[in-house]
C-alpha positions in Angstrom: -11.6 46.2 60.2 -15.4 45.2 59.4 -17.5 42.0 60.4 -15.8 39.0 59.5 -18.8 37.3 57.0 -19.8 33.6 57.3 -16.9 31.6 56.4 -17.3 28.5 54.2 -14.7 25.6 54.3 -14.2 23.9 50.5 -15.0 21.2 51.3 -16.1 21.2 54.6 -15.4 17.4 54.6 -13.8 15.2 52.7 -15.6 14.6 49.5 -15.6 14.8 45.8 -15.4 18.0 44.4 -19.0 18.2 42.9 -20.6 16.9 46.3 -17.9 19.9 47.7 -19.5 22.6 45.3 -23.0 21.7 45.9 -22.3 21.8 50.0 -20.9 25.6 49.2 -23.6 26.1 47.0 -26.2 25.6 50.1 -24.5 27.2 52.3 -24.7 30.3 50.1 -28.1 30.2 49.7 -28.7 30.4 53.4 -28.1 33.3 53.7 -27.9 37.0 51.7 -24.8 38.5 53.4 -21.1 38.6 52.3 -19.4 35.4 52.4 -15.7 33.9 52.6 -15.1 30.4 50.9 -11.6 29.3 52.3 -9.5 26.0 50.6 -9.0 23.5 53.2 -5.4 23.3 52.4 -5.0 26.8 53.1 -2.7 28.0 56.6 -3.1 31.6 57.1 -2.0 33.3 60.7 -5.7 34.2 62.2 -4.7 38.2 62.0 -4.5 37.3 58.1 -7.9 35.5 57.9 -9.8 37.8 59.8 -8.2 41.2 57.7 -8.4 39.3 54.3 -11.9 38.0 54.9 -13.2 41.6 56.8 -16.5 43.1 54.6 -16.1 46.2 53.1 -18.0 47.8 49.9 -17.4 46.9 46.7 -16.9 43.5 44.7 -15.8 40.3 45.6 -12.0 39.4 45.6 -9.9 36.0 45.0 -6.5 36.2 46.6 -3.6 36.0 44.7 0.1 35.1 44.8 2.7 35.7 42.5 2.7 32.4 39.6 3.8 29.6 41.5 1.9 26.5 42.7 -0.8 24.4 41.0 -4.0 26.9 40.8 -3.0 28.8 38.0 -4.8 31.7 37.1 -4.7 34.9 34.5 -5.1 37.6 35.9 -5.8 40.8 33.4 -6.6 44.6 34.5 -6.3 43.3 38.4 -9.3 40.9 37.6 -9.1 37.0 37.4 -10.3 36.5 33.6 -9.4 32.5 33.4 -8.5 29.4 35.6 -6.4 26.5 34.9 -8.2 23.2 36.6 -8.0 19.3 35.7 -9.4 19.9 32.3 -9.1 23.6 31.9 -6.0 24.8 30.4 -5.0 28.0 30.9 -2.4 30.4 28.4 0.0 32.7 29.6 -1.4 32.2 33.6 0.4 35.0 35.5 -0.6 34.4 39.0 -2.1 31.3 41.4 -4.8 31.7 43.6 -3.8 30.9 47.4 -6.9 29.4 47.9 -9.3 31.9 49.7 -12.4 34.3 48.5 -14.3 37.0 49.8 -17.7 37.5 48.3 -19.6 40.5 47.8 -23.3 40.3 49.1 -24.5 41.1 45.9 -22.7 38.1 44.3 -23.8 35.1 47.0 -26.6 34.8 44.9 -25.4 34.1 41.3 -21.9 32.6 42.6 -24.2 29.7 44.7 -26.5 29.1 41.3 -23.2 28.9 39.5 -21.6 26.5 41.7 -24.8 24.1 41.6 -24.4 24.5 37.6 -20.8 23.3 38.0 -21.4 20.5 40.1 -22.8 18.6 37.2 -19.6 18.8 35.5 -17.0 18.3 38.2 -14.8 15.9 38.9 -15.7 12.9 41.9 -11.8 13.4 42.8 -11.3 14.1 46.6 -9.0 17.3 46.4 -9.6 20.9 48.4 -7.3 22.6 45.6 -9.0 20.4 42.6 -12.6 21.8 44.6 -11.4 25.6 44.7 -10.2 25.6 41.5 -13.3 24.2 40.3 -15.0 26.9 41.9 -13.2 29.6 41.1 -13.7 28.9 37.5 -17.4 28.4 38.0 -17.8 31.8 39.3 -15.6 33.9 36.9 -16.8 32.0 33.6 -20.4 33.0 35.0 -19.8 36.5 35.0 -19.3 37.2 38.6 -16.3 39.7 38.9 -13.6 38.4 41.2 -10.5 41.5 41.4 -7.2 39.5 42.0 -6.2 41.0 45.5 -2.7 40.1 46.4 -2.5 38.4 49.8 1.1 39.0 50.3 3.0 40.3 52.6 0.6 37.8 54.9 2.2 34.8 55.2 0.5 31.8 53.8 1.4 28.3 52.8 -1.0 24.6 51.6 -1.0 21.5 54.0 1.1 23.1 56.6 0.3 25.0 60.3 -0.4 28.4 60.0 2.3 30.6 61.0 2.6 32.7 64.1 2.7 36.4 64.1 2.8 38.6 67.0 0.2 41.7 67.0 3.3 43.9 66.7 4.3 42.1 63.1 0.3 41.9 62.0 0.4 45.5 62.4 3.4 46.1 60.5 2.2 44.3 57.3 -1.7 46.0 57.7 0.7 49.4 57.2 2.6 47.8 54.3 -0.6 46.8 53.1 -2.1 50.5 53.2 -0.5 51.6 50.4 -2.2 52.2 47.3 -1.4 49.9 44.4 1.1 51.5 41.6 1.7 55.0 43.3 4.1 57.6 41.8 7.5 57.6 42.6 7.6 60.6 45.0 4.8 59.3 46.8 6.2 55.9 47.7 9.6 57.5 48.5 8.4 60.4 50.3 4.6 60.8 50.6 3.7 57.4 52.1 7.2 57.3 54.5 5.5 60.7 55.9 1.8 59.1 56.0 2.5 56.2 57.5 2.8 57.1 61.4 0.1 59.3 60.7 -2.2 56.6 59.3 -1.0 54.5 62.4 -2.0 56.9 64.8 -5.1 57.5 63.3 -6.1 53.5 63.3 -5.4 53.7 67.0 -7.4 56.8 67.6 -10.5 55.8 65.8 -10.5 58.4 63.4 -12.9 58.6 60.7 -11.1 58.6 56.8 -13.4 61.6 55.9 -12.7 63.4 58.7 -8.9 62.9 57.2 -10.4 64.0 54.3 -11.9 66.9 55.2 -8.6 68.1 56.9 -6.4 67.6 54.0 -9.1 70.0 52.1 -9.1 72.5 54.8 -5.2 72.1 54.7 -5.3 72.7 51.1 -7.3 75.5 50.8 -5.4 77.4 53.8 -1.9 76.7 51.0 -3.9 78.1 48.1 -5.0 81.2 50.4 -1.2 82.0 51.0 -0.4 81.6 47.3 -2.9 84.4 47.0 -0.8 86.7 49.1 1.4 86.6 46.7 4.7 87.6 49.1 8.1 85.0 49.5 7.0 84.2 52.8 3.5 83.1 51.9 4.6 81.3 48.9 6.7 79.0 50.8 4.7 78.5 53.9 1.5 77.8 50.9 4.1 74.9 49.5 4.4 73.5 52.8 1.0 73.3 53.6 0.6 71.9 49.9 2.8 69.2 50.8 1.6 68.6 54.1 -2.3 68.3 52.4 -1.3 65.8 50.1 0.5 63.6 53.1 -2.8 63.8 55.0 -4.6 62.9 51.8 -2.4 60.0 51.7 -3.4 58.9 55.2 -7.1 58.5 54.3 -6.9 55.9 52.3 -4.4 54.3 54.6 -6.8 54.1 57.5 -9.8 53.2 55.5 -7.8 50.4 53.9 -6.2 49.3 57.7 -9.6 49.9 59.3 -11.7 48.2 56.5 -14.0 51.6 56.9 -14.6 52.1 53.2 -17.4 53.6 51.6 -18.6 55.1 48.5 -19.2 58.6 50.2 -15.6 58.4 51.4 -14.3 57.6 48.3 -16.2 60.0 46.1 -15.2 62.9 49.0 -11.5 62.3 48.5 -11.8 61.9 44.4 -13.7 65.1 44.5 -11.3 67.1 46.9 -8.6 66.3 45.3 -9.7 68.3 42.3 -10.9 71.3 44.5 -7.6 71.6 46.1 -5.4 71.3 43.1 -7.6 73.8 41.1 -8.0 76.3 44.0 -3.9 75.9 44.4 -3.7 77.3 40.7 -6.3 80.1 41.4 -4.6 81.2 44.3 -1.2 81.2 42.5 -2.8 83.3 39.8 -4.5 85.4 42.1 -1.0 86.2 44.0 0.7 86.9 40.4 -1.8 88.3 39.5 -1.0 92.5 40.5 0.9 93.1 37.8 0.1 90.4 35.2 -3.5 89.5 34.7 -2.7 87.0 32.0 -1.3 84.7 34.4 -5.3 83.7 34.5 -4.9 82.2 31.1 -1.9 80.1 31.8 -4.1 78.8 35.0 -6.9 78.2 33.0 -4.8 76.1 30.4 -3.3 74.3 33.2 -6.4 73.5 34.4 -8.0 72.6 31.2 -5.3 70.1 30.5 -5.4 68.1 33.9 -9.5 68.0 33.4 -9.2 66.4 30.5 -6.0 64.2 30.9 -8.1 62.9 34.0 -11.0 62.2 32.4 -9.2 60.4 29.6 -7.2 58.2 32.2 -10.5 57.4 34.3 -12.7 56.4 31.1 -10.0 54.9 29.1 -9.4 52.1 31.6 -13.1 51.8 32.3 -13.8 50.9 28.5 -10.4 49.0 28.2 -11.0 46.8 31.3 -14.7 46.3 30.0 -13.4 45.5 26.1 -10.4 42.7 27.0 -11.7 41.1 29.7 -15.2 40.7 27.9 -15.0 37.3 26.7 -14.5 35.8 30.2 -17.7 34.7 29.5 -18.1 31.0 28.4 -19.3 27.5 29.2 -17.7 25.1 31.3 -17.8 22.5 29.1 -15.8 24.5 26.9 -12.7 22.7 27.4 -10.0 24.6 25.2 -7.8 27.1 26.1 -9.2 30.8 25.6 -7.7 32.6 23.1 -5.1 35.7 24.8 -4.9 38.7 22.4 -3.3 40.6 24.5 -0.7 38.4 25.3 2.4 40.0 23.4 0.8 43.6 25.1 0.9 42.2 28.5 4.5 40.2 28.2 6.0 43.6 27.0 4.4 45.5 29.7 6.2 42.6 32.2 9.2 43.1 30.6 9.5 46.7 31.5 7.9 46.8 34.6 10.5 44.1 36.1 13.0 46.8 35.5 12.6 49.1 38.6 14.4 51.6 36.7 12.0 51.7 33.6 9.2 51.0 35.6 9.9 54.4 37.6 10.5 56.6 34.2 7.0 55.1 33.3 5.6 56.3 36.1 7.1 59.6 36.1 6.0 60.2 32.9 2.5 59.8 33.4 2.4 63.0 35.8 0.8 61.7 39.0 -1.1 64.0 41.4 2.4 63.5 43.5 4.9 64.7 41.3 2.5 67.4 40.3 2.1 69.0 43.4 5.9 68.6 44.0 6.3 70.7 40.9 3.9 73.7 42.2 5.5 73.4 45.8 9.1 73.9 44.5 8.2 76.6 41.4 5.9 78.5 44.2 8.6 78.7 46.9 11.8 78.9 45.1 10.7 80.5 41.7 7.5 81.7 40.4 3.8 80.9 39.4 4.8 81.6 35.7 7.1 78.9 36.5 5.0 76.8 37.8 2.3 76.8 35.3 5.3 76.7 32.5 6.3 73.3 33.9 2.9 71.7 34.3 1.6 72.8 30.8 5.0 71.0 29.0 5.5 68.6 31.2 1.5 67.7 31.2 1.2 68.2 27.4 4.2 66.1 27.0 2.6 63.4 29.4 -0.7 63.2 27.2 0.9 62.9 24.1 2.4 59.7 25.6 -0.5 58.3 26.8 -3.0 59.3 24.1 -0.4 57.4 21.6 -0.4 54.8 23.2 -3.9 54.3 23.5 -5.1 55.3 20.1 -2.7 52.0 19.1 -4.3 49.9 21.9 -8.0 51.1 20.6 -7.3 49.9 17.5 -6.9 45.8 18.1 -10.6 46.6 19.6 -13.4 45.1 17.4 -16.1 47.8 17.3 -18.8 46.5 19.7 -20.8 48.7 22.3 -19.1 47.4 25.0 -18.2 50.3 27.3 -21.1 52.9 26.4 -22.3 53.0 29.8 -19.0 54.8 30.9 -18.6 57.4 28.3 -23.0 58.2 27.5 -23.6 59.5 30.9 -20.5 61.9 30.7 -21.9 63.8 27.5 -24.2 65.8 29.4 -27.1 66.4 27.3 -29.9 68.9 27.9 -33.4 68.7 26.4 -32.0 69.7 23.2 -29.7 67.1 22.6 -32.1 64.5 23.7 -34.9 65.2 21.1 -32.3 65.4 18.4 -30.6 62.4 19.3 -34.0 60.6 19.2 -34.1 61.4 15.2 -30.6 60.9 14.4 -29.4 58.2 12.6 -26.6 56.2 14.7 -24.9 55.6 11.0 -24.8 59.2 10.8 -23.5 59.7 14.5 -19.8 59.8 14.0 -19.6 62.4 10.9 -21.7 64.4 13.1 -19.9 64.3 16.3 -16.4 64.8 13.8 -18.2 68.0 12.4 -19.5 69.3 15.3 -16.2 69.0 17.2 -14.8 70.8 14.2 -17.4 73.9 14.2 -17.0 74.0 18.7 -13.2 74.6 17.5 -13.4 76.9 14.7 -15.9 78.9 16.5 -13.2 79.3 19.8 -10.8 80.1 17.4 -12.2 82.9 15.4 -14.0 84.8 18.3 -11.1 86.9 18.8 -12.0 87.6 15.5 -15.7 88.0 14.7 -18.0 87.2 17.1 -20.9 86.6 14.9 -19.2 84.0 13.3 -18.2 82.3 16.5 -21.6 82.5 17.7 -23.1 80.6 15.0 -20.2 78.2 14.6 -21.1 77.8 18.8 -24.7 77.2 18.1 -24.4 75.0 15.3 -21.7 72.7 17.7 -24.2 73.3 20.5 -27.4 71.4 18.9 -24.6 68.7 16.8 -22.0 67.8 19.1 -24.2 66.4 22.5 -26.7 64.4 20.4 -23.8 62.6 18.4 -21.7 62.5 21.4 -24.6 60.0 23.0 -25.3 58.2 19.7 -21.3 57.7 19.3 -21.1 56.2 22.4 -20.4 52.6 21.8 -17.9 53.4 19.1 -14.3 52.1 20.1 -12.7 55.4 20.3 -15.3 57.0 22.2 -13.5 57.1 25.5 -12.2 60.4 23.8 -15.2 62.2 23.8 -16.0 63.1 27.3 -12.1 64.5 27.0 -13.0 66.3 24.1 -15.8 67.6 25.4 -14.3 69.1 28.3 -11.6 70.7 26.8 -13.7 72.3 24.0 -16.2 73.9 26.9 -13.3 75.0 29.6 -11.3 76.6 26.3 -14.4 78.5 25.4 -15.1 80.2 28.9 -11.8 81.0 29.1 -11.2 82.3 25.6 -14.6 83.8 25.9 -13.6 86.1 28.9 -10.0 87.1 27.4 -11.8 88.5 24.3 -14.8 90.1 25.8 -14.6 90.3 29.5 -10.4 90.4 30.1 -10.7 92.4 33.4 -13.3 89.6 34.7 -10.2 86.9 34.4 -10.8 85.4 37.8 -14.5 85.3 37.3 -13.7 83.4 33.6 -11.4 81.1 35.7 -13.9 80.2 38.3 -16.4 79.6 35.4 -14.5 77.2 34.1 -13.5 75.8 37.4 -17.0 75.0 38.2 -17.5 73.1 34.4 -14.4 71.2 35.2 -16.2 70.3 38.4 -19.4 69.4 37.0 -17.3 67.1 34.1 -16.2 65.6 36.6 -18.8 64.8 38.8 -20.7 63.1 36.0 -17.6 61.1 35.3 -17.1 60.2 39.2 -20.9 59.0 39.2 -20.6 57.0 35.3 -17.6 55.2 36.9 -19.9 54.2 40.1 -22.3 52.7 37.6 -25.0 54.9 38.1 -25.4 58.2 36.1 -26.5 61.4 37.4 -30.5 62.0 37.6 -31.5 63.6 34.3 -32.6 66.7 36.1 -29.1 67.8 37.4 -28.4 67.7 33.6 -31.0 69.7 33.2 -30.6 72.3 35.6 -27.0 72.9 34.5 -28.1 73.2 31.0 -26.3 70.3 29.7 -23.6 70.9 27.0 -26.1 72.1 24.5 -27.5 74.4 26.7 -24.0 75.9 28.0 -22.9 76.3 24.8 -26.0 78.0 23.3 -25.8 80.3 26.2 -22.2 81.3 25.1 -23.4 81.4 21.7 -25.9 84.4 22.3 -24.0 86.3 25.0 -21.2 86.1 22.1 -23.8 87.7 19.7 -24.7 90.5 22.1 -21.2 91.7 22.7 -18.7 92.7 25.3 -21.0 94.6 27.7 -23.7 91.5 27.9 -21.0 89.2 28.5 -19.3 91.0 31.4 -22.5 91.2 33.0 -23.5 87.7 32.9 -20.5 85.9 33.5 -20.4 86.3 37.5 -24.0 84.8 37.3 -23.5 82.4 34.9 -20.4 81.5 37.4 -22.8 81.5 40.8 -25.9 79.8 39.3 -23.5 76.8 38.1 -21.8 76.8 41.4 -25.2 76.4 43.1 -26.2 73.8 40.7 -23.5 71.5 39.4 -21.4 71.9 43.1 -23.8 72.6 45.5 -26.8 70.7 44.7 -25.1 67.7 42.8 -22.8 67.0 45.6 -26.2 67.4 47.7 -27.8 65.0 45.5 -25.1 62.7 46.2 -24.1 62.8 49.7 -28.2 62.2 50.3 -29.0 59.0 51.5 -31.2 58.5 48.2 -28.6 59.1 46.2 -25.8 56.8 47.9 -28.2 53.6 48.6 -28.6 53.9 44.6 -24.6 53.3 44.6 
């Protein structure tokens, strides 16, 4: 694990709550690194205290347990949003703080300022638990984001001797805690059981999580290569290697959690290589089956388009949802009224569903996570054919997407109109110089109507492309000059989380349809071009989730959404021969700019330091 930060005991002596808060603020002001604050009444095994307070990248965390005990808190989207104190009631508290807090270095100064302000209102009683309640509420209401991180299965107690654990027992607990929260059914039942011994070995041997990620990538690409052979023995071997790849992929995160070797680079590498492996598997399956049926490339492309759109929707919606539904945590401590719980009914319904193991498992399976998708790929490749692979993935994926989108639309309708979450959407629009110029002169009130009209023109252009390339070119040109500009202006709309999905699905569909119509003999190149566009879209997503958008020059060298759609319009107007000639060049140029150059910028020290 990482080094342990400065540990502050609250209170450090028997003193009133107000004095304890000032004392903690003084200790926070004395340094600038990460810190941990612990209630004097909390008893933890030494191994637990060391592991829970170890320094790691990311934000601050309050360690929690199920809703028993006096320090009642309300958790929403894994974030502490309200805290009960002797003066502050909380509606629908659903967890309790154990009395331990890990503060990121960036939160140290604002936390100290919040504690000084809270001390002016805090009671004069002497009680460690009351002091910790006031510490938590001061941080939450001042805007310090506290992730609610479960402390269990580490044993803990209040006002008692800490439990004694052997190192073997502590290691077993660490392995349990290394599981990723809310994993899919297949991951929990099979993959994590297979990855645990590998993770334990990796932690003992000091393997780097990033090295494990790269090993998973190599195994995954080898699987795709075997799929491309097309013979039954190669399909079975590829299926086995694909399962080995995902087991290794489970291990990299587990080793990171076991050893505390987290990094922004590692998170990006893990996420981006997952997409590379999956889409390479699609390409391998299509290549292996394309000898007698070249049309399978379009099924592979449709599957990639569906999964890209779904992935962008999942991440973007979640980020916007968390921002919007936790926006009311900022309140003065003098406000002692219970905060309105606008989503109590929804949370209660979700809690009831999740309390039933069978319903919870069905709900997870319906979302078709990566473990279940790769299981479908492996089984159908080994025992059936790629036609079955893509047919099942498209059918199950479409049903899953409909279920997810229906729920998200209903949830979004409960949100008020505000600009909250626009920072997660705007960077994914991918605006080139043309779009930025038009956006400056576009009235905000016209953004949504113009966007909808532009999206309709884009979709119509794709539909009519097989019939009349000239009309399609005009419609695509219209979309190019309206959609990115209007999407940027509409990023603050409450339904804006769907914009990145719409842009990605339309752009990938555009290139795949154009290739099928104008250069069907170049199907692999059409899939490759769509694949690098999908990677570029995902790169923009991950940068937006990291809080720092891609530099403007990356959007320029990749053409921006507007530039790429205009290029498509020009090639459609020029005809099949021009398109067939340009297609490989376009795929290679975008691979260099959108994959190689963009990844190098992300991996460079300057690019990582900004994150």
